C-alpha beads as a LAMMPS data file, in Angstrom:
LAMMPS data file: protein, C-alpha beads

343 atoms
342 bonds

1 atom types
1 bond types

-500.0 500.0 xlo xhi
-500.0 500.0 ylo yhi
-500.0 500.0 zlo zhi

Masses

1 110.0

Atoms # bond

1 1 1 0.069 0.140 -0.113
2 1 1 1.284 3.463 -0.924
3 1 1 1.282 6.174 1.715
4 1 1 1.555 10.018 1.694
5 1 1 5.064 10.933 3.160
6 1 1 5.904 13.860 5.196
7 1 1 9.453 15.194 3.944
8 1 1 10.128 16.826 0.750
9 1 1 11.967 13.832 -0.890
10 1 1 8.749 11.818 -0.961
11 1 1 10.320 9.250 1.590
12 1 1 9.765 8.329 5.130
13 1 1 13.037 9.002 7.224
14 1 1 13.345 7.809 10.891
15 1 1 15.984 8.966 13.431
16 1 1 16.877 7.039 16.924
17 1 1 17.747 9.412 19.523
18 1 1 17.689 9.988 23.305
19 1 1 16.608 12.944 25.463
20 1 1 18.779 14.494 28.038
21 1 1 17.404 12.223 30.713
22 1 1 18.403 9.095 28.835
23 1 1 14.906 8.108 27.403
24 1 1 14.968 6.546 23.818
25 1 1 12.765 7.659 21.099
26 1 1 12.251 7.371 17.220
27 1 1 11.510 10.366 15.409
28 1 1 10.052 11.084 11.881
29 1 1 11.928 13.709 9.900
30 1 1 9.896 16.685 9.340
31 1 1 9.232 18.068 5.573
32 1 1 12.108 20.826 6.108
33 1 1 14.557 18.045 7.616
34 1 1 15.208 20.121 10.708
35 1 1 12.868 18.689 13.134
36 1 1 11.728 15.231 14.277
37 1 1 8.213 14.162 15.107
38 1 1 8.494 11.542 18.043
39 1 1 6.485 8.380 17.137
40 1 1 4.088 7.095 19.700
41 1 1 4.622 3.999 21.808
42 1 1 8.127 3.741 19.911
43 1 1 11.529 3.644 21.795
44 1 1 13.563 1.988 19.302
45 1 1 13.469 0.969 15.451
46 1 1 13.782 -2.569 16.395
47 1 1 10.723 -2.539 18.543
48 1 1 9.043 -0.706 15.488
49 1 1 10.151 -3.495 13.087
50 1 1 9.011 -6.123 15.521
51 1 1 5.748 -4.796 15.798
52 1 1 5.094 -4.343 11.818
53 1 1 6.212 -8.062 11.391
54 1 1 3.627 -9.228 14.379
55 1 1 0.671 -7.376 12.592
56 1 1 1.875 -8.340 9.166
57 1 1 1.934 -4.877 7.884
58 1 1 4.781 -2.596 6.218
59 1 1 6.769 -0.349 8.480
60 1 1 5.579 2.723 6.346
61 1 1 2.126 1.840 7.339
62 1 1 2.936 1.537 11.212
63 1 1 4.961 4.800 10.984
64 1 1 1.761 6.431 9.354
65 1 1 -0.007 5.346 12.542
66 1 1 2.430 6.483 15.313
67 1 1 3.286 9.800 13.636
68 1 1 2.101 12.816 15.632
69 1 1 2.702 16.671 15.433
70 1 1 5.064 17.123 18.697
71 1 1 8.253 18.182 17.390
72 1 1 12.057 18.399 18.698
73 1 1 14.998 20.383 17.440
74 1 1 16.828 17.819 15.323
75 1 1 19.967 20.024 14.817
76 1 1 20.060 20.447 18.691
77 1 1 20.089 16.729 19.257
78 1 1 22.959 16.525 16.913
79 1 1 24.878 19.293 18.339
80 1 1 24.398 17.528 21.874
81 1 1 25.343 14.132 20.560
82 1 1 22.083 12.709 21.339
83 1 1 21.454 11.026 17.960
84 1 1 22.009 7.234 17.830
85 1 1 22.796 4.895 14.955
86 1 1 19.654 4.262 13.014
87 1 1 19.471 0.499 14.317
88 1 1 20.880 -1.433 17.303
89 1 1 20.053 -4.507 19.561
90 1 1 19.695 -4.635 23.236
91 1 1 22.290 -7.381 23.040
92 1 1 25.023 -5.943 20.704
93 1 1 26.525 -9.405 20.039
94 1 1 23.209 -10.101 18.054
95 1 1 23.935 -7.173 15.646
96 1 1 26.038 -8.347 12.868
97 1 1 27.819 -5.760 10.774
98 1 1 29.173 -7.174 7.457
99 1 1 29.990 -6.088 3.997
100 1 1 30.778 -6.523 0.218
101 1 1 33.366 -4.659 -1.849
102 1 1 33.853 -4.345 -5.637
103 1 1 30.418 -3.586 -6.626
104 1 1 31.019 -0.232 -7.712
105 1 1 33.560 0.871 -10.661
106 1 1 35.415 3.277 -8.582
107 1 1 35.951 0.586 -5.733
108 1 1 37.089 -1.934 -8.405
109 1 1 39.579 0.932 -9.765
110 1 1 40.902 1.843 -6.273
111 1 1 41.571 -1.838 -5.353
112 1 1 43.490 -2.296 -8.693
113 1 1 45.722 0.740 -7.845
114 1 1 46.748 -0.909 -4.754
115 1 1 47.502 -3.953 -6.837
116 1 1 49.404 -1.813 -9.338
117 1 1 51.344 0.067 -6.522
118 1 1 52.442 -2.911 -5.006
119 1 1 53.340 -5.215 -8.012
120 1 1 54.140 -2.734 -10.778
121 1 1 52.383 -1.932 -14.007
122 1 1 53.365 -5.071 -15.719
123 1 1 51.569 -7.396 -13.073
124 1 1 48.987 -9.867 -14.139
125 1 1 45.270 -8.831 -13.436
126 1 1 44.626 -8.728 -9.771
127 1 1 41.763 -10.980 -8.154
128 1 1 40.177 -7.729 -7.288
129 1 1 39.393 -7.044 -11.025
130 1 1 38.589 -10.487 -11.704
131 1 1 35.713 -10.710 -9.279
132 1 1 34.615 -7.164 -10.147
133 1 1 34.175 -8.410 -13.941
134 1 1 32.435 -11.575 -12.568
135 1 1 29.860 -9.050 -11.029
136 1 1 29.519 -7.233 -14.219
137 1 1 28.925 -10.335 -16.270
138 1 1 26.701 -12.190 -13.725
139 1 1 25.789 -10.052 -10.717
140 1 1 22.210 -9.053 -12.092
141 1 1 20.671 -12.025 -13.712
142 1 1 17.908 -10.879 -15.895
143 1 1 15.573 -13.810 -15.115
144 1 1 15.593 -12.795 -11.430
145 1 1 17.465 -15.998 -10.436
146 1 1 20.767 -16.181 -8.543
147 1 1 23.746 -14.506 -9.801
148 1 1 27.433 -15.040 -9.117
149 1 1 28.865 -14.572 -5.492
150 1 1 30.065 -11.234 -4.550
151 1 1 33.106 -10.608 -2.298
152 1 1 31.897 -10.727 1.428
153 1 1 33.488 -9.849 4.550
154 1 1 32.606 -9.922 8.389
155 1 1 33.190 -6.337 10.201
156 1 1 32.043 -6.864 13.819
157 1 1 29.133 -6.635 15.906
158 1 1 27.099 -3.894 17.294
159 1 1 29.852 -2.615 19.563
160 1 1 31.752 -1.640 16.656
161 1 1 29.038 0.912 15.415
162 1 1 29.692 4.602 16.701
163 1 1 26.760 6.990 16.532
164 1 1 26.824 9.964 14.050
165 1 1 29.004 12.547 15.370
166 1 1 30.937 10.340 17.380
167 1 1 34.793 9.668 17.085
168 1 1 36.086 6.989 14.883
169 1 1 39.046 5.462 16.782
170 1 1 42.495 4.889 14.844
171 1 1 44.166 2.129 16.684
172 1 1 47.948 2.648 17.173
173 1 1 48.778 -0.556 15.239
174 1 1 46.865 0.674 12.092
175 1 1 49.140 2.014 9.269
176 1 1 46.245 4.346 8.189
177 1 1 42.519 4.937 8.560
178 1 1 40.274 6.405 5.946
179 1 1 36.601 6.672 4.847
180 1 1 34.607 4.331 2.691
181 1 1 31.220 6.239 2.050
182 1 1 28.572 3.524 1.407
183 1 1 24.895 2.719 1.589
184 1 1 24.072 0.224 4.209
185 1 1 21.072 -2.170 4.330
186 1 1 19.519 -2.617 7.744
187 1 1 17.704 -5.818 8.549
188 1 1 16.022 -7.900 11.036
189 1 1 14.858 -11.648 11.241
190 1 1 11.463 -12.408 12.185
191 1 1 10.424 -15.012 14.673
192 1 1 10.179 -17.686 12.037
193 1 1 13.902 -16.676 10.657
194 1 1 12.771 -14.788 8.004
195 1 1 14.928 -11.705 7.026
196 1 1 13.058 -8.495 6.710
197 1 1 14.794 -5.277 5.337
198 1 1 13.811 -2.349 7.474
199 1 1 15.369 0.244 5.268
200 1 1 18.817 1.941 4.175
201 1 1 21.221 4.353 5.632
202 1 1 24.287 6.162 4.721
203 1 1 27.491 4.392 6.314
204 1 1 31.379 5.115 6.758
205 1 1 32.727 1.781 6.581
206 1 1 36.244 3.103 7.443
207 1 1 39.302 0.828 6.898
208 1 1 42.977 0.807 6.598
209 1 1 43.891 0.859 3.008
210 1 1 47.793 0.760 3.411
211 1 1 47.241 -2.596 5.094
212 1 1 44.946 -3.883 2.628
213 1 1 47.440 -2.747 -0.205
214 1 1 50.239 -4.897 1.222
215 1 1 48.536 -7.934 0.224
216 1 1 44.651 -8.314 -0.467
217 1 1 44.767 -11.488 2.104
218 1 1 45.017 -8.801 4.755
219 1 1 41.455 -7.363 3.718
220 1 1 39.976 -8.776 7.124
221 1 1 42.638 -6.955 9.066
222 1 1 42.127 -3.776 7.094
223 1 1 38.800 -3.498 8.129
224 1 1 39.279 -1.471 11.632
225 1 1 36.169 -3.123 13.118
226 1 1 34.891 0.598 13.944
227 1 1 32.246 2.079 11.545
228 1 1 29.436 4.529 11.516
229 1 1 26.051 4.618 10.183
230 1 1 23.102 7.238 9.994
231 1 1 21.902 9.611 11.277
232 1 1 18.878 8.747 8.989
233 1 1 16.965 5.683 8.169
234 1 1 15.319 5.649 4.894
235 1 1 12.130 3.440 4.756
236 1 1 11.017 1.800 1.299
237 1 1 13.058 0.849 -1.773
238 1 1 16.163 2.476 -2.865
239 1 1 16.053 4.372 -6.107
240 1 1 18.106 3.201 -9.117
241 1 1 20.521 6.083 -8.604
242 1 1 21.638 7.649 -5.596
243 1 1 24.031 10.667 -6.025
244 1 1 26.142 11.847 -2.892
245 1 1 29.368 13.595 -1.930
246 1 1 32.169 12.236 0.450
247 1 1 34.571 14.818 1.749
248 1 1 37.324 15.353 4.313
249 1 1 37.857 18.410 6.681
250 1 1 40.994 19.198 7.995
251 1 1 40.842 22.340 10.619
252 1 1 37.519 23.216 9.067
253 1 1 38.775 23.272 5.446
254 1 1 37.820 20.691 2.818
255 1 1 41.009 18.952 1.663
256 1 1 39.180 16.486 -0.336
257 1 1 35.627 16.064 -1.944
258 1 1 34.248 13.555 -4.664
259 1 1 30.812 12.982 -5.630
260 1 1 29.850 9.219 -5.448
261 1 1 27.059 7.418 -7.675
262 1 1 25.545 4.473 -5.985
263 1 1 22.209 2.307 -6.194
264 1 1 21.779 -0.572 -8.648
265 1 1 22.107 1.557 -11.737
266 1 1 25.726 1.974 -10.631
267 1 1 26.458 -1.238 -9.112
268 1 1 27.734 -4.684 -10.611
269 1 1 25.237 -6.713 -8.512
270 1 1 21.503 -6.603 -7.730
271 1 1 20.637 -5.613 -4.178
272 1 1 18.493 -8.981 -4.069
273 1 1 21.722 -10.922 -5.286
274 1 1 23.792 -9.445 -2.378
275 1 1 21.096 -10.134 0.097
276 1 1 20.846 -13.996 -0.927
277 1 1 24.377 -14.456 -0.502
278 1 1 24.402 -12.962 2.811
279 1 1 21.190 -14.625 4.223
280 1 1 21.728 -17.921 2.856
281 1 1 23.711 -18.971 5.895
282 1 1 21.497 -20.336 8.513
283 1 1 23.340 -18.622 11.176
284 1 1 22.457 -15.317 9.563
285 1 1 18.718 -15.966 9.887
286 1 1 18.658 -16.447 13.730
287 1 1 15.106 -14.975 14.910
288 1 1 15.714 -11.760 16.442
289 1 1 19.077 -10.839 15.199
290 1 1 19.661 -7.559 13.515
291 1 1 22.122 -6.989 10.638
292 1 1 23.907 -3.980 8.819
293 1 1 25.188 -4.903 5.536
294 1 1 27.384 -2.327 3.780
295 1 1 26.907 -2.332 -0.010
296 1 1 30.276 -0.996 -1.088
297 1 1 32.190 2.142 -1.962
298 1 1 32.366 4.125 -5.130
299 1 1 34.865 6.530 -4.305
300 1 1 37.622 6.701 -1.641
301 1 1 40.168 9.395 -0.727
302 1 1 42.929 6.827 -0.675
303 1 1 42.511 6.275 -4.409
304 1 1 43.133 9.768 -4.879
305 1 1 46.598 9.786 -2.898
306 1 1 45.037 11.559 0.203
307 1 1 46.857 10.804 3.533
308 1 1 44.511 11.273 6.278
309 1 1 45.370 12.210 9.811
310 1 1 44.034 12.111 13.213
311 1 1 41.645 15.115 13.778
312 1 1 40.293 14.687 10.295
313 1 1 36.518 14.958 9.892
314 1 1 34.727 12.693 7.481
315 1 1 31.502 14.079 5.922
316 1 1 29.180 11.560 3.878
317 1 1 25.966 13.325 2.521
318 1 1 23.026 12.184 -0.063
319 1 1 19.891 14.513 -0.482
320 1 1 17.914 11.147 -0.273
321 1 1 19.266 10.494 3.199
322 1 1 18.759 14.149 4.784
323 1 1 21.312 15.335 6.961
324 1 1 25.086 14.239 6.420
325 1 1 26.976 11.692 8.495
326 1 1 29.911 13.125 10.098
327 1 1 32.634 11.630 12.257
328 1 1 36.067 12.783 13.318
329 1 1 39.038 10.245 13.413
330 1 1 40.947 10.167 16.707
331 1 1 44.197 8.040 17.478
332 1 1 43.783 5.907 20.352
333 1 1 46.571 4.985 22.891
334 1 1 48.908 1.883 21.990
335 1 1 47.732 -1.114 23.997
336 1 1 50.936 -2.863 23.154
337 1 1 51.016 -6.646 22.822
338 1 1 47.901 -8.578 24.065
339 1 1 48.772 -11.375 26.286
340 1 1 46.488 -14.461 26.802
341 1 1 46.254 -15.775 30.198
342 1 1 46.241 -19.684 30.776
343 1 1 43.753 -20.762 33.221

Bonds

1 1 1 2
2 1 2 3
3 1 3 4
4 1 4 5
5 1 5 6
6 1 6 7
7 1 7 8
8 1 8 9
9 1 9 10
10 1 10 11
11 1 11 12
12 1 12 13
13 1 13 14
14 1 14 15
15 1 15 16
16 1 16 17
17 1 17 18
18 1 18 19
19 1 19 20
20 1 20 21
21 1 21 22
22 1 22 23
23 1 23 24
24 1 24 25
25 1 25 26
26 1 26 27
27 1 27 28
28 1 28 29
29 1 29 30
30 1 30 31
31 1 31 32
32 1 32 33
33 1 33 34
34 1 34 35
35 1 35 36
36 1 36 37
37 1 37 38
38 1 38 39
39 1 39 40
40 1 40 41
41 1 41 42
42 1 42 43
43 1 43 44
44 1 44 45
45 1 45 46
46 1 46 47
47 1 47 48
48 1 48 49
49 1 49 50
50 1 50 51
51 1 51 52
52 1 52 53
53 1 53 54
54 1 54 55
55 1 55 56
56 1 56 57
57 1 57 58
58 1 58 59
59 1 59 60
60 1 60 61
61 1 61 62
62 1 62 63
63 1 63 64
64 1 64 65
65 1 65 66
66 1 66 67
67 1 67 68
68 1 68 69
69 1 69 70
70 1 70 71
71 1 71 72
72 1 72 73
73 1 73 74
74 1 74 75
75 1 75 76
76 1 76 77
77 1 77 78
78 1 78 79
79 1 79 80
80 1 80 81
81 1 81 82
82 1 82 83
83 1 83 84
84 1 84 85
85 1 85 86
86 1 86 87
87 1 87 88
88 1 88 89
89 1 89 90
90 1 90 91
91 1 91 92
92 1 92 93
93 1 93 94
94 1 94 95
95 1 95 96
96 1 96 97
97 1 97 98
98 1 98 99
99 1 99 100
100 1 100 101
101 1 101 102
102 1 102 103
103 1 103 104
104 1 104 105
105 1 105 106
106 1 106 107
107 1 107 108
108 1 108 109
109 1 109 110
110 1 110 111
111 1 111 112
112 1 112 113
113 1 113 114
114 1 114 115
115 1 115 116
116 1 116 117
117 1 117 118
118 1 118 119
119 1 119 120
120 1 120 121
121 1 121 122
122 1 122 123
123 1 123 124
124 1 124 125
125 1 125 126
126 1 126 127
127 1 127 128
128 1 128 129
129 1 129 130
130 1 130 131
131 1 131 132
132 1 132 133
133 1 133 134
134 1 134 135
135 1 135 136
136 1 136 137
137 1 137 138
138 1 138 139
139 1 139 140
140 1 140 141
141 1 141 142
142 1 142 143
143 1 143 144
144 1 144 145
145 1 145 146
146 1 146 147
147 1 147 148
148 1 148 149
149 1 149 150
150 1 150 151
151 1 151 152
152 1 152 153
153 1 153 154
154 1 154 155
155 1 155 156
156 1 156 157
157 1 157 158
158 1 158 159
159 1 159 160
160 1 160 161
161 1 161 162
162 1 162 163
163 1 163 164
164 1 164 165
165 1 165 166
166 1 166 167
167 1 167 168
168 1 168 169
169 1 169 170
170 1 170 171
171 1 171 172
172 1 172 173
173 1 173 174
174 1 174 175
175 1 175 176
176 1 176 177
177 1 177 178
178 1 178 179
179 1 179 180
180 1 180 181
181 1 181 182
182 1 182 183
183 1 183 184
184 1 184 185
185 1 185 186
186 1 186 187
187 1 187 188
188 1 188 189
189 1 189 190
190 1 190 191
191 1 191 192
192 1 192 193
193 1 193 194
194 1 194 195
195 1 195 196
196 1 196 197
197 1 197 198
198 1 198 199
199 1 199 200
200 1 200 201
201 1 201 202
202 1 202 203
203 1 203 204
204 1 204 205
205 1 205 206
206 1 206 207
207 1 207 208
208 1 208 209
209 1 209 210
210 1 210 211
211 1 211 212
212 1 212 213
213 1 213 214
214 1 214 215
215 1 215 216
216 1 216 217
217 1 217 218
218 1 218 219
219 1 219 220
220 1 220 221
221 1 221 222
222 1 222 223
223 1 223 224
224 1 224 225
225 1 225 226
226 1 226 227
227 1 227 228
228 1 228 229
229 1 229 230
230 1 230 231
231 1 231 232
232 1 232 233
233 1 233 234
234 1 234 235
235 1 235 236
236 1 236 237
237 1 237 238
238 1 238 239
239 1 239 240
240 1 240 241
241 1 241 242
242 1 242 243
243 1 243 244
244 1 244 245
245 1 245 246
246 1 246 247
247 1 247 248
248 1 248 249
249 1 249 250
250 1 250 251
251 1 251 252
252 1 252 253
253 1 253 254
254 1 254 255
255 1 255 256
256 1 256 257
257 1 257 258
258 1 258 259
259 1 259 260
260 1 260 261
261 1 261 262
262 1 262 263
263 1 263 264
264 1 264 265
265 1 265 266
266 1 266 267
267 1 267 268
268 1 268 269
269 1 269 270
270 1 270 271
271 1 271 272
272 1 272 273
273 1 273 274
274 1 274 275
275 1 275 276
276 1 276 277
277 1 277 278
278 1 278 279
279 1 279 280
280 1 280 281
281 1 281 282
282 1 282 283
283 1 283 284
284 1 284 285
285 1 285 286
286 1 286 287
287 1 287 288
288 1 288 289
289 1 289 290
290 1 290 291
291 1 291 292
292 1 292 293
293 1 293 294
294 1 294 295
295 1 295 296
296 1 296 297
297 1 297 298
298 1 298 299
299 1 299 300
300 1 300 301
301 1 301 302
302 1 302 303
303 1 303 304
304 1 304 305
305 1 305 306
306 1 306 307
307 1 307 308
308 1 308 309
309 1 309 310
310 1 310 311
311 1 311 312
312 1 312 313
313 1 313 314
314 1 314 315
315 1 315 316
316 1 316 317
317 1 317 318
318 1 318 319
319 1 319 320
320 1 320 321
321 1 321 322
322 1 322 323
323 1 323 324
324 1 324 325
325 1 325 326
326 1 326 327
327 1 327 328
328 1 328 329
329 1 329 330
330 1 330 331
331 1 331 332
332 1 332 333
333 1 333 334
334 1 334 335
335 1 335 336
336 1 336 337
337 1 337 338
338 1 338 339
339 1 339 340
340 1 340 341
341 1 341 342
342 1 342 343
């Protein structure tokens, strides 16, 4: 069923936040994008999704039912650091954060550039480009059947997701830390284990590209675990094309900016194909678990030769998703070798 939506983009967008006393709320973004209308009887997006599944209705219809006229200042919540990631779980270990790469032309070019820098211009075609070509040829089967497998990686669990506006930690052992501007699919598994897509959000997947460039088998180590998602959750289908910008600010000045193109029109895999290869594992369909699935980056500052530094602020924006996602990178103290104690 189609509904009339309240904001100017023609879409429903939601924000999770807490009040100054710590009480949780979910707000619907106003038409001008500067206020939130709290949903009645809704403390979290997870609760909202569970209620929609229980009643057998789409989440947009439930949002319409619970929308009110009260309003809170969205910008003030952001300023005070009270905006939360758009999805979380009361048991963070039951929030799986994963992703895929080589789904956009820009990411394939960047990966191949890493390969060339390490092995020289005369090196044979990298495995990264091979798997990207496989996606171009078979990632969007015309008959709606199964396409080729995408690349896939495990990022972490709910404890690795930092809220919009919070700092992204740069471990002392990392060779670098840099943004990866991506669209993220957000999901919940119903009581019968069936996965449901709640919606989409902007995300900064955040990785150590210098470590990855040493050897593509270091891909898992290059995923610095920390990431950020939000601030807004888009309900409904993703348009075929999404345009946005990714930028880095240093001491208030923009030192790098590039437009990114996403959506299936600019991807080598359909979203349905990516989702199948993620949720085909029974352990990814445990009832009550939630998932954040990063769909891959189209542009990266690393590929432009930018050297990031602690204190840099990453800013990812797309009009479809409302306000931008901002996070500052902060160096954390060296913990030294981690020793395991024999019991």
